[in-house]
C-alpha positions in Angstrom: 66.1 -62.6 29.0 67.6 -60.5 26.1 65.4 -62.4 23.8 62.3 -61.2 25.7 63.3 -57.7 25.8 63.9 -57.9 22.0 60.5 -59.5 21.2 58.9 -56.7 23.4 60.6 -53.8 21.4 59.8 -55.4 18.2 56.0 -55.6 19.5 56.1 -51.7 20.4 57.3 -50.7 17.1 54.9 -49.7 14.6 55.5 -49.5 10.6 54.1 -46.6 9.1 54.0 -46.2 5.3 52.6 -44.0 2.4 54.1 -41.1 4.3 54.0 -37.5 2.5 57.5 -36.4 1.6 57.1 -33.2 3.9 56.6 -35.4 6.8 60.2 -35.5 9.1 61.1 -37.4 12.5 59.5 -34.6 14.5 56.3 -34.4 12.7 56.0 -38.2 12.7 56.6 -38.0 16.6 54.0 -35.4 17.0 51.3 -37.0 15.2 51.7 -40.4 16.8 52.4 -38.9 20.5 48.7 -38.3 20.7 48.5 -42.0 21.2 50.8 -42.6 24.0 54.7 -42.2 24.9 56.6 -42.3 21.6 60.4 -43.2 22.4 61.4 -42.7 18.9 60.1 -41.8 15.5 62.0 -42.2 12.3 61.4 -41.4 8.6 63.5 -43.8 6.4 65.6 -41.6 3.6 67.5 -42.2 0.5 71.0 -41.5 0.2 70.1 -38.0 -1.1 68.2 -37.3 2.0 64.8 -37.2 0.5 62.0 -39.6 2.2 61.5 -43.2 1.2 57.9 -42.6 2.3 57.7 -44.9 5.3 59.0 -44.9 8.7 58.8 -46.4 12.5 57.4 -45.2 15.5 58.5 -47.0 18.7 56.2 -46.6 21.7 56.9 -47.3 25.5 54.5 -50.0 26.0 52.7 -52.5 23.5 49.3 -51.4 24.4 49.9 -48.0 22.7 50.3 -49.6 19.3 47.4 -51.6 19.9 45.5 -48.2 20.4 46.9 -46.7 17.3 46.0 -49.6 15.4 42.2 -50.0 16.7 41.9 -46.1 16.2 43.3 -45.6 13.0 41.5 -48.9 11.3 
């Protein structure tokens, strides 16, 4: 059961790269929230606080990730 839950979480997680340094967690959540219910959005940061240029957006269901990928490709 735990392995199934872990796999489901991985499938509903979207890796986003080439982010502008002005993008923060809230902007990331707002942008991708148009595609479904975002459960978390996180821009990865260096030790000095500056963006690394990528992040992760987690959706409530896998189908929302598929919708994002279909819309943006």
